[in-house]
C-alpha angles and dihedrals in degrees: 000000000000124000131193112214120192118189133202119203117221097182141020110295095193098102091056102041097103090051091044093052092050092052092046088056091050091052090046092050091050091054095244098106112057102169137006125194128174122224108251091240090051091238093128145318142269116222131185110210136187111214140150093242142343092274090057090048091053090046091054092048091049089064090066112103093225089059094042091052093046094245096123140015131200136224107208125204129179111236136190131211106233088221088065093057094078 
């Protein structure tokens, strides 16, 4: 299932960006992270994930350093591709 995760930063992410980028690449390589976009005002990100369920989506997001350090939090919503509806 696909999930849309929208984050909101509550502190400056700059000190953790190298760590964050490395983990993003790991999630991308594993097939969990399909797309990453940054909010234009740099207040967070929008991520499209592929996960078995919402718990797995949250678990993947929790591996991100910005989440682990309390810099950002995500709202996660299950989404469907209209092409898959038949």
